KOLPA-536501 format. One record per residue (C-alpha): y, x, z; chain. Coordinates in nm, 2 decimals, always signed. Each point is the difference from the previous one (the first is absolute). Layout:
BEGIN
+--------+--------+--------+--------+
:     py :     px :     pz : cadena :
+--------+--------+--------+--------+
:      Y :      X :      Z :      A :
...
+--------+--------+--------+--------+
This chain:
BEGIN
+--------+--------+--------+--------+
:     py :     px :     pz : cadena :
+--------+--------+--------+--------+
:  +4.10 :  +6.73 :  -3.79 :      A :
:  -0.19 :  +0.02 :  +0.38 :      A :
:  -0.29 :  -0.21 :  +0.03 :      A :
:  -0.15 :  -0.12 :  +0.33 :      A :
:  -0.28 :  -0.09 :  -0.12 :      A :
:  -0.09 :  -0.49 :  +0.02 :      A :
:  -0.38 :  +0.10 :  -0.20 :      A :
:  -0.27 :  -0.09 :  +0.26 :      A :
:  -0.30 :  +0.11 :  -0.09 :      A :
:  -0.10 :  -0.34 :  -0.18 :      A :
:  +0.33 :  -0.02 :  -0.20 :      A :
:  -0.13 :  +0.18 :  -0.35 :      A :
:  -0.30 :  +0.02 :  -0.18 :      A :
:  -0.20 :  +0.24 :  -0.31 :      A :
:  -0.21 :  +0.05 :  -0.14 :      A :
:  -0.08 :  +0.37 :  -0.13 :      A :
:  -0.27 :  +0.14 :  -0.23 :      A :
:  -0.05 :  -0.44 :  -0.08 :      A :
:  -0.21 :  +0.02 :  +0.30 :      A :
:  +0.13 :  -0.30 :  +0.16 :      A :
:  +0.25 :  -0.17 :  +0.22 :      A :
:  -0.05 :  -0.16 :  +0.24 :      A :
:  -0.18 :  -0.32 :  +0.08 :      A :
:  +0.12 :  -0.34 :  +0.13 :      A :
:  -0.10 :  -0.35 :  -0.11 :      A :
:  +0.37 :  -0.06 :  +0.02 :      A :
:  +0.06 :  +0.25 :  -0.21 :      A :
:  -0.24 :  -0.01 :  -0.30 :      A :
:  +0.21 :  -0.07 :  -0.27 :      A :
:  +0.24 :  +0.23 :  +0.11 :      A :
:  -0.23 :  +0.28 :  +0.11 :      A :
:  -0.19 :  +0.01 :  -0.40 :      A :
:  +0.35 :  +0.02 :  -0.16 :      A :
:  +0.07 :  +0.34 :  +0.18 :      A :
:  -0.31 :  +0.11 :  -0.01 :      A :
:  -0.03 :  -0.05 :  -0.35 :      A :
:  +0.37 :  +0.17 :  -0.03 :      A :
:  -0.09 :  +0.36 :  +0.19 :      A :
:  -0.06 :  +0.31 :  -0.14 :      A :
:  -0.01 :  +0.40 :  +0.16 :      A :
:  -0.01 :  +0.37 :  -0.13 :      A :
:  +0.04 :  +0.29 :  +0.13 :      A :
:  +0.12 :  +0.23 :  -0.17 :      A :
:  -0.10 :  +0.36 :  -0.02 :      A :
:  +0.29 :  +0.11 :  +0.20 :      A :
:  -0.10 :  -0.26 :  +0.29 :      A :
:  +0.29 :  -0.20 :  -0.03 :      A :
:  -0.13 :  -0.33 :  -0.01 :      A :
:  +0.07 :  -0.34 :  -0.25 :      A :
:  -0.03 :  -0.36 :  +0.10 :      A :
:  +0.04 :  -0.24 :  -0.19 :      A :
:  +0.05 :  -0.41 :  +0.06 :      A :
:  +0.07 :  -0.16 :  -0.25 :      A :
:  +0.12 :  -0.37 :  +0.01 :      A :
:  +0.17 :  -0.18 :  -0.30 :      A :
:  +0.17 :  -0.31 :  +0.21 :      A :
:  +0.33 :  +0.14 :  -0.04 :      A :
:  +0.09 :  +0.24 :  -0.30 :      A :
:  +0.16 :  +0.29 :  +0.22 :      A :
:  -0.17 :  +0.29 :  +0.15 :      A :
:  +0.03 :  +0.29 :  +0.29 :      A :
:  -0.06 :  +0.27 :  -0.06 :      A :
:  -0.02 :  +0.26 :  +0.34 :      A :
:  -0.09 :  +0.38 :  +0.11 :      A :
:  -0.10 :  +0.03 :  +0.38 :      A :
:  -0.03 :  +0.28 :  +0.19 :      A :
:  -0.14 :  +0.06 :  +0.35 :      A :
:  +0.27 :  +0.11 :  +0.16 :      A :
:  +0.27 :  -0.16 :  +0.24 :      A :
:  +0.04 :  +0.00 :  +0.40 :      A :
:  -0.26 :  +0.07 :  +0.07 :      A :
:  -0.04 :  +0.42 :  -0.16 :      A :
:  +0.40 :  +0.03 :  +0.15 :      A :
:  +0.01 :  +0.29 :  +0.28 :      A :
:  +0.31 :  -0.12 :  +0.27 :      A :
:  +0.25 :  +0.26 :  -0.20 :      A :
:  -0.01 :  -0.23 :  -0.30 :      A :
:  -0.03 :  -0.32 :  +0.13 :      A :
:  +0.08 :  -0.25 :  -0.36 :      A :
:  -0.04 :  +0.30 :  -0.21 :      A :
:  -0.28 :  -0.23 :  -0.18 :      A :
:  +0.23 :  -0.28 :  -0.03 :      A :
:  +0.30 :  +0.26 :  -0.16 :      A :
:  -0.25 :  +0.15 :  -0.22 :      A :
:  -0.07 :  -0.40 :  -0.15 :      A :
:  +0.41 :  -0.01 :  -0.02 :      A :
:  +0.00 :  +0.39 :  -0.11 :      A :
:  -0.21 :  -0.03 :  -0.28 :      A :
:  +0.15 :  -0.28 :  -0.23 :      A :
:  +0.29 :  +0.23 :  +0.01 :      A :
:  -0.20 :  +0.26 :  -0.16 :      A :
:  -0.12 :  -0.23 :  -0.40 :      A :
:  +0.12 :  +0.25 :  -0.24 :      A :
:  +0.26 :  +0.18 :  +0.24 :      A :
:  +0.25 :  -0.26 :  +0.00 :      A :
:  +0.03 :  -0.30 :  +0.30 :      A :
:  +0.05 :  -0.29 :  -0.25 :      A :
:  -0.30 :  +0.10 :  -0.29 :      A :
:  -0.27 :  -0.21 :  +0.18 :      A :
:  +0.19 :  -0.34 :  +0.05 :      A :
:  +0.09 :  +0.03 :  -0.39 :      A :
:  -0.35 :  +0.12 :  -0.07 :      A :
:  -0.11 :  -0.32 :  +0.23 :      A :
:  +0.26 :  -0.21 :  -0.15 :      A :
:  -0.14 :  +0.08 :  -0.32 :      A :
:  -0.26 :  -0.14 :  -0.02 :      A :
:  +0.15 :  -0.33 :  +0.17 :      A :
:  -0.12 :  +0.09 :  +0.32 :      A :
:  +0.03 :  +0.00 :  +0.39 :      A :
:  -0.07 :  +0.34 :  +0.23 :      A :
:  -0.07 :  +0.04 :  +0.34 :      A :
:  -0.14 :  +0.23 :  +0.25 :      A :
:  -0.20 :  -0.02 :  +0.35 :      A :
:  -0.07 :  +0.21 :  +0.34 :      A :
:  -0.25 :  -0.14 :  +0.21 :      A :
:  -0.13 :  +0.15 :  +0.32 :      A :
:  -0.32 :  +0.18 :  -0.23 :      A :
:  +0.12 :  -0.05 :  -0.37 :      A :
:  +0.29 :  +0.04 :  -0.22 :      A :
:  -0.03 :  -0.13 :  -0.36 :      A :
:  +0.27 :  -0.12 :  -0.33 :      A :
:  +0.01 :  -0.23 :  -0.19 :      A :
:  +0.11 :  -0.17 :  -0.34 :      A :
:  -0.07 :  -0.43 :  -0.08 :      A :
:  +0.12 :  +0.03 :  -0.46 :      A :
:  -0.14 :  -0.28 :  -0.19 :      A :
:  -0.37 :  +0.02 :  -0.06 :      A :
:  +0.12 :  +0.13 :  -0.35 :      A :
:  +0.09 :  +0.36 :  +0.17 :      A :
:  -0.26 :  +0.03 :  +0.22 :      A :
:  -0.08 :  +0.36 :  -0.13 :      A :
:  +0.34 :  +0.07 :  -0.05 :      A :
:  +0.05 :  -0.03 :  +0.36 :      A :
:  -0.29 :  +0.28 :  +0.08 :      A :
:  +0.17 :  +0.22 :  -0.21 :      A :
:  +0.34 :  -0.01 :  +0.20 :      A :
:  -0.21 :  -0.01 :  +0.33 :      A :
:  -0.22 :  +0.32 :  -0.07 :      A :
:  +0.32 :  +0.18 :  -0.09 :      A :
:  +0.22 :  -0.06 :  +0.31 :      A :
:  -0.27 :  +0.05 :  +0.20 :      A :
:  -0.19 :  +0.34 :  -0.14 :      A :
:  +0.29 :  +0.24 :  +0.05 :      A :
:  +0.32 :  -0.06 :  +0.12 :      A :
:  +0.29 :  +0.20 :  +0.03 :      A :
:  +0.17 :  -0.01 :  +0.39 :      A :
:  +0.37 :  +0.16 :  +0.03 :      A :
:  +0.24 :  +0.04 :  +0.26 :      A :
:  +0.24 :  -0.23 :  -0.12 :      A :
:  -0.24 :  -0.32 :  -0.12 :      A :
:  -0.06 :  +0.00 :  +0.42 :      A :
:  +0.29 :  +0.08 :  +0.13 :      A :
:  +0.10 :  -0.35 :  -0.18 :      A :
:  -0.39 :  -0.14 :  +0.12 :      A :
:  +0.09 :  +0.04 :  +0.33 :      A :
:  +0.25 :  -0.27 :  +0.11 :      A :
:  -0.19 :  -0.22 :  -0.19 :      A :
:  -0.29 :  -0.02 :  +0.14 :      A :
:  +0.21 :  +0.03 :  +0.34 :      A :
:  +0.19 :  -0.33 :  -0.10 :      A :
:  -0.36 :  -0.14 :  -0.08 :      A :
:  -0.12 :  +0.05 :  +0.35 :      A :
:  +0.25 :  -0.12 :  +0.18 :      A :
:  +0.09 :  -0.28 :  -0.20 :      A :
:  -0.40 :  -0.08 :  +0.21 :      A :
:  +0.15 :  +0.11 :  +0.33 :      A :
:  +0.26 :  -0.25 :  -0.01 :      A :
:  -0.23 :  -0.25 :  -0.02 :      A :
:  -0.10 :  -0.06 :  +0.39 :      A :
:  -0.34 :  -0.12 :  -0.07 :      A :
:  -0.05 :  +0.31 :  -0.22 :      A :
:  +0.14 :  +0.22 :  +0.24 :      A :
:  -0.21 :  -0.16 :  +0.28 :      A :
:  -0.30 :  +0.10 :  -0.26 :      A :
:  +0.04 :  +0.35 :  -0.01 :      A :
:  +0.08 :  +0.08 :  +0.38 :      A :
:  -0.32 :  -0.18 :  +0.12 :      A :
:  -0.19 :  +0.20 :  -0.28 :      A :
:  +0.18 :  +0.32 :  +0.16 :      A :
:  -0.13 :  -0.07 :  +0.30 :      A :
:  -0.33 :  -0.14 :  -0.12 :      A :
:  -0.10 :  +0.34 :  -0.19 :      A :
:  +0.15 :  +0.28 :  +0.26 :      A :
:  -0.05 :  +0.32 :  -0.08 :      A :
:  -0.15 :  -0.09 :  -0.42 :      A :
:  +0.36 :  -0.20 :  -0.11 :      A :
:  +0.01 :  +0.25 :  -0.25 :      A :
:  -0.31 :  -0.15 :  -0.14 :      A :
:  +0.17 :  -0.30 :  -0.06 :      A :
:  +0.31 :  -0.01 :  -0.04 :      A :
:  +0.10 :  -0.15 :  -0.33 :      A :
:  +0.37 :  +0.04 :  -0.02 :      A :
:  +0.08 :  +0.33 :  +0.23 :      A :
:  +0.37 :  +0.03 :  +0.14 :      A :
:  +0.34 :  +0.20 :  -0.02 :      A :
:  -0.14 :  +0.29 :  +0.15 :      A :
:  -0.36 :  +0.12 :  -0.16 :      A :
:  +0.17 :  -0.22 :  -0.36 :      A :
:  +0.25 :  +0.34 :  +0.09 :      A :
:  -0.28 :  +0.22 :  +0.02 :      A :
:  -0.18 :  -0.08 :  -0.35 :      A :
:  +0.07 :  +0.28 :  -0.26 :      A :
:  -0.14 :  +0.09 :  -0.38 :      A :
:  -0.17 :  +0.17 :  +0.16 :      A :
:  -0.23 :  -0.25 :  +0.15 :      A :
:  +0.06 :  -0.26 :  -0.24 :      A :
:  -0.19 :  +0.27 :  -0.24 :      A :
:  -0.27 :  +0.03 :  +0.23 :      A :
:  -0.06 :  -0.35 :  +0.00 :      A :
:  -0.07 :  -0.04 :  -0.34 :      A :
:  -0.21 :  +0.32 :  +0.06 :      A :
:  -0.26 :  -0.06 :  +0.22 :      A :
:  -0.04 :  -0.40 :  -0.08 :      A :
:  +0.14 :  -0.08 :  -0.35 :      A :
:  -0.29 :  +0.04 :  -0.11 :      A :
:  -0.24 :  -0.24 :  -0.24 :      A :
:  -0.31 :  +0.08 :  +0.25 :      A :
:  +0.22 :  -0.13 :  +0.28 :      A :
:  +0.15 :  -0.25 :  -0.25 :      A :
:  -0.10 :  -0.34 :  -0.20 :      A :
:  +0.16 :  -0.22 :  -0.26 :      A :
:  -0.06 :  -0.41 :  +0.02 :      A :
:  +0.07 :  -0.16 :  -0.32 :      A :
:  +0.01 :  -0.42 :  +0.07 :      A :
:  +0.10 :  -0.23 :  -0.19 :      A :
:  +0.00 :  -0.17 :  -0.34 :      A :
:  -0.20 :  +0.34 :  -0.14 :      A :
:  -0.26 :  +0.08 :  -0.30 :      A :
:  -0.21 :  +0.21 :  +0.33 :      A :
:  -0.16 :  +0.24 :  -0.30 :      A :
:  +0.35 :  +0.11 :  -0.23 :      A :
:  +0.20 :  +0.04 :  +0.37 :      A :
:  -0.36 :  +0.17 :  +0.15 :      A :
:  +0.11 :  +0.28 :  -0.28 :      A :
:  +0.35 :  +0.02 :  +0.07 :      A :
:  +0.01 :  +0.10 :  +0.34 :      A :
:  -0.32 :  +0.24 :  -0.12 :      A :
:  +0.26 :  +0.15 :  -0.24 :      A :
:  +0.35 :  +0.01 :  +0.17 :      A :
:  -0.18 :  +0.10 :  +0.34 :      A :
:  -0.31 :  +0.25 :  -0.15 :      A :
:  +0.16 :  +0.25 :  +0.05 :      A :
:  +0.19 :  -0.01 :  +0.33 :      A :
:  -0.11 :  +0.28 :  +0.19 :      A :
:  -0.29 :  +0.00 :  +0.29 :      A :
:  +0.05 :  +0.17 :  +0.28 :      A :
:  -0.15 :  +0.05 :  +0.32 :      A :
:  -0.07 :  -0.34 :  +0.25 :      A :
:  +0.34 :  +0.02 :  +0.28 :      A :
:  -0.34 :  -0.17 :  +0.20 :      A :
:  -0.24 :  +0.22 :  +0.00 :      A :
:  +0.13 :  +0.25 :  +0.24 :      A :
:  -0.21 :  -0.10 :  +0.30 :      A :
:  +0.34 :  -0.04 :  +0.21 :      A :
:  -0.01 :  -0.38 :  -0.05 :      A :
:  +0.35 :  -0.31 :  +0.14 :      A :
:  -0.07 :  +0.02 :  +0.39 :      A :
:  +0.21 :  -0.32 :  +0.16 :      A :
:  +0.02 :  +0.03 :  +0.34 :      A :
:  -0.16 :  -0.32 :  +0.21 :      A :
:  +0.29 :  -0.24 :  +0.17 :      A :
:  -0.10 :  +0.06 :  +0.41 :      A :
:  +0.21 :  -0.28 :  +0.14 :      A :
:  +0.22 :  -0.34 :  -0.02 :      A :
:  +0.38 :  +0.08 :  -0.10 :      A :
:  +0.20 :  -0.23 :  +0.00 :      A :
:  +0.33 :  +0.02 :  -0.28 :      A :
:  +0.30 :  -0.22 :  +0.08 :      A :
:  +0.31 :  -0.07 :  -0.27 :      A :
:  +0.29 :  -0.19 :  +0.00 :      A :
:  +0.11 :  -0.19 :  -0.34 :      A :
:  +0.20 :  -0.25 :  -0.15 :      A :
:  -0.26 :  -0.23 :  +0.01 :      A :
:  -0.05 :  -0.35 :  +0.15 :      A :
:  -0.40 :  +0.01 :  +0.08 :      A :
:  -0.19 :  +0.25 :  +0.14 :      A :
:  -0.32 :  +0.15 :  -0.16 :      A :
:  -0.22 :  +0.16 :  +0.22 :      A :
:  -0.25 :  +0.31 :  -0.19 :      A :
:  -0.28 :  +0.16 :  +0.06 :      A :
:  -0.17 :  +0.26 :  -0.20 :      A :
:  -0.40 :  +0.20 :  +0.07 :      A :
:  -0.07 :  +0.31 :  -0.18 :      A :
:  -0.33 :  -0.17 :  -0.24 :      A :
:  -0.31 :  +0.18 :  -0.16 :      A :
:  -0.01 :  +0.23 :  -0.25 :      A :
:  -0.20 :  -0.11 :  -0.33 :      A :
:  -0.13 :  +0.30 :  -0.03 :      A :
:  -0.20 :  -0.01 :  +0.38 :      A :
:  +0.00 :  -0.36 :  +0.06 :      A :
:  +0.03 :  -0.22 :  -0.29 :      A :
:  -0.25 :  -0.29 :  +0.16 :      A :
:  +0.28 :  -0.01 :  +0.22 :      A :
:  +0.24 :  -0.07 :  -0.24 :      A :
:  -0.15 :  -0.34 :  -0.16 :      A :
:  -0.03 :  -0.13 :  +0.39 :      A :
:  +0.35 :  +0.08 :  +0.02 :      A :
:  +0.12 :  -0.21 :  -0.35 :      A :
:  -0.24 :  -0.25 :  +0.06 :      A :
:  +0.14 :  -0.06 :  +0.42 :      A :
:  +0.35 :  +0.02 :  -0.14 :      A :
:  -0.09 :  -0.27 :  -0.24 :      A :
:  -0.10 :  -0.21 :  +0.30 :      A :
:  +0.28 :  +0.06 :  +0.16 :      A :
:  +0.24 :  -0.08 :  -0.20 :      A :
:  -0.18 :  -0.37 :  -0.13 :      A :
:  +0.23 :  -0.27 :  +0.10 :      A :
:  -0.28 :  -0.17 :  +0.20 :      A :
:  -0.14 :  +0.31 :  +0.16 :      A :
:  +0.01 :  -0.01 :  +0.39 :      A :
:  +0.20 :  +0.32 :  +0.00 :      A :
:  +0.29 :  -0.24 :  -0.18 :      A :
:  -0.08 :  -0.27 :  +0.25 :      A :
:  +0.06 :  +0.20 :  +0.29 :      A :
:  +0.30 :  +0.24 :  -0.13 :      A :
:  +0.16 :  -0.24 :  -0.23 :      A :
:  -0.11 :  -0.40 :  +0.10 :      A :
:  +0.06 :  +0.09 :  +0.35 :      A :
:  +0.39 :  +0.05 :  -0.08 :      A :
:  +0.00 :  +0.40 :  +0.11 :      A :
:  +0.06 :  +0.13 :  -0.38 :      A :
:  +0.16 :  -0.15 :  -0.21 :      A :
:  -0.19 :  +0.18 :  -0.28 :      A :
:  -0.30 :  +0.32 :  +0.06 :      A :
:  -0.28 :  +0.21 :  -0.21 :      A :
:  -0.16 :  +0.30 :  +0.00 :      A :
:  -0.07 :  +0.30 :  -0.33 :      A :
:  -0.24 :  +0.29 :  -0.06 :      A :
:  +0.08 :  +0.21 :  -0.27 :      A :
:  -0.28 :  +0.16 :  -0.11 :      A :
:  +0.08 :  +0.42 :  +0.01 :      A :
:  -0.21 :  +0.32 :  -0.05 :      A :
:  +0.20 :  +0.14 :  +0.27 :      A :
:  -0.04 :  -0.25 :  +0.33 :      A :
:  +0.13 :  -0.38 :  -0.18 :      A :
:  +0.33 :  -0.17 :  +0.25 :      A :
:  -0.11 :  -0.28 :  +0.18 :      A :
:  +0.30 :  -0.23 :  +0.00 :      A :
:  +0.05 :  -0.38 :  +0.20 :      A :
:  +0.31 :  -0.14 :  -0.08 :      A :
:  +0.20 :  -0.29 :  +0.26 :      A :
:  +0.35 :  -0.18 :  -0.02 :      A :
:  +0.09 :  -0.17 :  +0.31 :      A :
:  +0.33 :  -0.14 :  +0.15 :      A :
:  +0.15 :  +0.16 :  +0.26 :      A :
:  -0.02 :  -0.25 :  +0.28 :      A :
:  -0.45 :  +0.08 :  -0.04 :      A :
:  -0.03 :  +0.37 :  -0.12 :      A :
:  -0.15 :  +0.11 :  +0.38 :      A :
:  -0.25 :  -0.26 :  -0.01 :      A :
:  -0.10 :  +0.02 :  -0.37 :      A :
:  -0.02 :  +0.38 :  +0.02 :      A :
:  -0.18 :  -0.03 :  +0.31 :      A :
:  -0.28 :  -0.26 :  -0.17 :      A :
:  +0.03 :  +0.23 :  -0.32 :      A :
:  -0.15 :  +0.31 :  +0.19 :      A :
:  -0.21 :  -0.22 :  +0.19 :      A :
:  -0.16 :  -0.15 :  -0.34 :      A :
:  -0.06 :  +0.33 :  -0.12 :      A :
:  -0.08 :  +0.20 :  +0.30 :      A :
:  -0.30 :  -0.27 :  -0.02 :      A :
:  -0.08 :  -0.09 :  -0.40 :      A :
:  -0.33 :  +0.19 :  -0.02 :      A :
:  -0.09 :  -0.33 :  +0.18 :      A :
:  +0.10 :  -0.21 :  -0.32 :      A :
:  +0.10 :  -0.29 :  +0.23 :      A :
:  -0.06 :  -0.34 :  -0.16 :      A :
:  -0.09 :  +0.16 :  -0.40 :      A :
:  -0.32 :  -0.13 :  -0.12 :      A :
:  -0.19 :  +0.11 :  -0.31 :      A :
:  +0.21 :  -0.28 :  -0.21 :      A :
:  +0.32 :  +0.18 :  +0.05 :      A :
:  -0.21 :  +0.29 :  -0.13 :      A :
:  -0.09 :  -0.12 :  -0.24 :      A :
:  +0.37 :  -0.15 :  -0.13 :      A :
:  +0.14 :  +0.29 :  +0.04 :      A :
:  -0.26 :  +0.18 :  -0.25 :      A :
:  +0.10 :  -0.28 :  -0.25 :      A :
:  +0.36 :  +0.03 :  +0.09 :      A :
:  -0.02 :  +0.39 :  -0.08 :      A :
:  -0.15 :  -0.10 :  -0.33 :      A :
:  +0.24 :  -0.24 :  -0.15 :      A :
:  +0.32 :  +0.23 :  +0.12 :      A :
:  -0.18 :  +0.28 :  -0.21 :      A :
:  +0.00 :  -0.19 :  -0.30 :      A :
:  +0.32 :  -0.12 :  +0.02 :      A :
:  +0.12 :  +0.39 :  +0.08 :      A :
:  -0.16 :  +0.06 :  -0.35 :      A :
:  +0.36 :  -0.28 :  -0.17 :      A :
:  +0.25 :  +0.24 :  +0.18 :      A :
:  -0.03 :  +0.21 :  -0.41 :      A :
:  +0.18 :  +0.38 :  +0.12 :      A :
:  -0.09 :  -0.03 :  +0.39 :      A :
:  -0.38 :  +0.06 :  -0.11 :      A :
:  +0.05 :  +0.36 :  -0.10 :      A :
:  +0.18 :  +0.12 :  +0.25 :      A :
:  -0.28 :  -0.19 :  +0.24 :      A :
:  -0.33 :  +0.19 :  -0.13 :      A :
:  +0.25 :  +0.31 :  +0.03 :      A :
:  +0.03 :  -0.06 :  +0.36 :      A :
:  -0.39 :  -0.04 :  +0.04 :      A :
:  -0.12 :  +0.26 :  -0.24 :      A :
:  +0.19 :  +0.27 :  +0.24 :      A :
:  -0.08 :  -0.17 :  +0.35 :      A :
:  -0.38 :  -0.18 :  -0.02 :      A :
:  -0.09 :  +0.15 :  -0.34 :      A :
:  -0.16 :  -0.21 :  -0.37 :      A :
:  -0.35 :  -0.07 :  +0.18 :      A :
:  +0.07 :  -0.17 :  +0.34 :      A :
:  +0.32 :  -0.18 :  -0.21 :      A :
:  -0.29 :  -0.14 :  -0.25 :      A :
:  -0.21 :  -0.07 :  +0.24 :      A :
:  +0.23 :  -0.15 :  +0.32 :      A :
:  -0.04 :  -0.39 :  -0.05 :      A :
:  -0.37 :  +0.02 :  +0.00 :      A :
:  +0.02 :  +0.18 :  +0.35 :      A :
:  +0.28 :  -0.24 :  +0.15 :      A :
:  -0.30 :  -0.34 :  -0.08 :      A :
:  -0.24 :  +0.27 :  +0.23 :      A :
:  +0.22 :  +0.00 :  +0.29 :      A :
:  -0.11 :  -0.16 :  +0.34 :      A :
:  +0.17 :  -0.10 :  +0.24 :      A :
:  -0.15 :  +0.27 :  +0.26 :      A :
:  +0.17 :  +0.27 :  -0.29 :      A :
:  +0.33 :  -0.18 :  +0.04 :      A :
:  -0.04 :  +0.07 :  +0.40 :      A :
:  -0.16 :  +0.36 :  -0.03 :      A :
:  +0.38 :  +0.02 :  -0.21 :      A :
:  +0.18 :  -0.11 :  +0.25 :      A :
:  -0.16 :  +0.15 :  +0.27 :      A :
:  +0.05 :  +0.32 :  -0.12 :      A :
:  +0.30 :  +0.01 :  -0.16 :      A :
:  +0.15 :  -0.26 :  +0.19 :      A :
:  -0.02 :  -0.19 :  +0.35 :      A :
:  +0.13 :  +0.18 :  +0.26 :      A :
:  +0.04 :  +0.34 :  -0.24 :      A :
:  +0.31 :  +0.17 :  +0.05 :      A :
:  +0.35 :  -0.16 :  -0.24 :      A :
:  +0.35 :  +0.02 :  -0.07 :      A :
:  +0.22 :  -0.35 :  +0.09 :      A :
:  +0.33 :  -0.02 :  -0.19 :      A :
:  +0.23 :  -0.30 :  +0.08 :      A :
:  +0.30 :  -0.04 :  -0.17 :      A :
:  +0.27 :  -0.24 :  +0.11 :      A :
:  +0.37 :  -0.08 :  +0.04 :      A :
:  +0.18 :  +0.32 :  +0.21 :      A :
:  +0.06 :  -0.19 :  +0.29 :      A :
:  -0.40 :  -0.18 :  +0.01 :      A :
:  -0.11 :  +0.34 :  -0.06 :      A :
:  +0.13 :  +0.16 :  +0.27 :      A :
:  -0.18 :  -0.25 :  +0.25 :      A :
:  -0.31 :  +0.02 :  -0.25 :      A :
:  +0.02 :  +0.40 :  +0.07 :      A :
:  +0.09 :  -0.07 :  +0.39 :      A :
:  -0.27 :  -0.20 :  +0.04 :      A :
:  -0.26 :  +0.20 :  -0.17 :      A :
:  +0.12 :  +0.32 :  +0.21 :      A :
:  -0.06 :  -0.17 :  +0.36 :      A :
:  -0.34 :  -0.01 :  +0.00 :      A :
:  +0.03 :  -0.40 :  -0.06 :      A :
:  -0.22 :  +0.04 :  -0.28 :      A :
:  -0.29 :  +0.19 :  +0.13 :      A :
:  -0.23 :  -0.02 :  -0.27 :      A :
:  +0.29 :  +0.07 :  -0.35 :      A :
:  +0.07 :  +0.32 :  +0.22 :      A :
:  -0.36 :  +0.15 :  +0.06 :      A :
+--------+--------+--------+--------+
């Protein structure tokens, strides 16, 4: 399953080593609930085991996460991390149906996910079957046996999944804008791949992925829900403790480089739609090199999206847009900044020009007050608390955080967010958004798209083209 992550820097929280969670007065009760319920250990082979105890619902989720994903891909193997995810399920007991039978016998449900910087596999079961689920997942990831027959059978299934996503005009626009945003580094961001890249992936390349990345010292086991922490930690150590450690795949000194975007670009697409979608994307901060900007990004877009914000007043209440919202995705290797708006064909040109004017002076924080920032912080805290009511979604969120930002960042996030000031937000906007290279995407009905394309090419919008 391809996941285009929707998590943001305040969308999940976890305590490691019982050190504490994000603390705010607005969520003191929620904080206590998770602070008291979290444990972590690191096995001798380097595997991190993270347990979050929560007895509200008699279910448990067991997940194995691996630091893999699109960021490890070379141009000739776009989509290999996603294909590997699909293929791994087929290798269980050398029978394509055996894993799903095992999950069914546990009375559970299972799935996997591939993102830019993590691949994971999980099972959700009645809480009394949690230890059995740990055993099943350990068996799945530790010693796969890939075959040409399985690859031949699974490749068209992955392609069909990709084609379903591309059949959605919004999905097609997002992919085209992403490709323009990342340019030569597209392979490091292309989770799905395409028919050409997937056709070139062989069993030997899948085995190389396992040998290089599927190591306990490059993985985590995350267990959430109605469990006994001591018992489940013991079971995880038992099932995963003999998983053989290997060389750190990221200790070669070669690092992952993302080529910067150097100019403004535009993508205009026609589709079976009534409204016009305007999509703006920038290359944002990397948590490794500019962690302070990641907190500021989340705070600024919490203000941007608030119904009462000056941005919404100027863009939506004015009638230019039906809706508009912004976001930043925290990643180790350059997270994207995205603003997406919906408008009418009649107002599309005016809406784009006004939006570009807004973002080019975003660092001025026009109309933003200290009260807006305080409200944004409080709304984040409430949103965080609600996310923990989603059961099975907690473990994948923790997996994404573990892989991209690390658990120390995760555990201290809310405290840091509460320190953000308006000058911090202005610095982020000035460094990454205002007047910076971006990709402009527009989706409209074919005739409207043709007119918008002509308008952009004519030079009528110099600020959009520069």
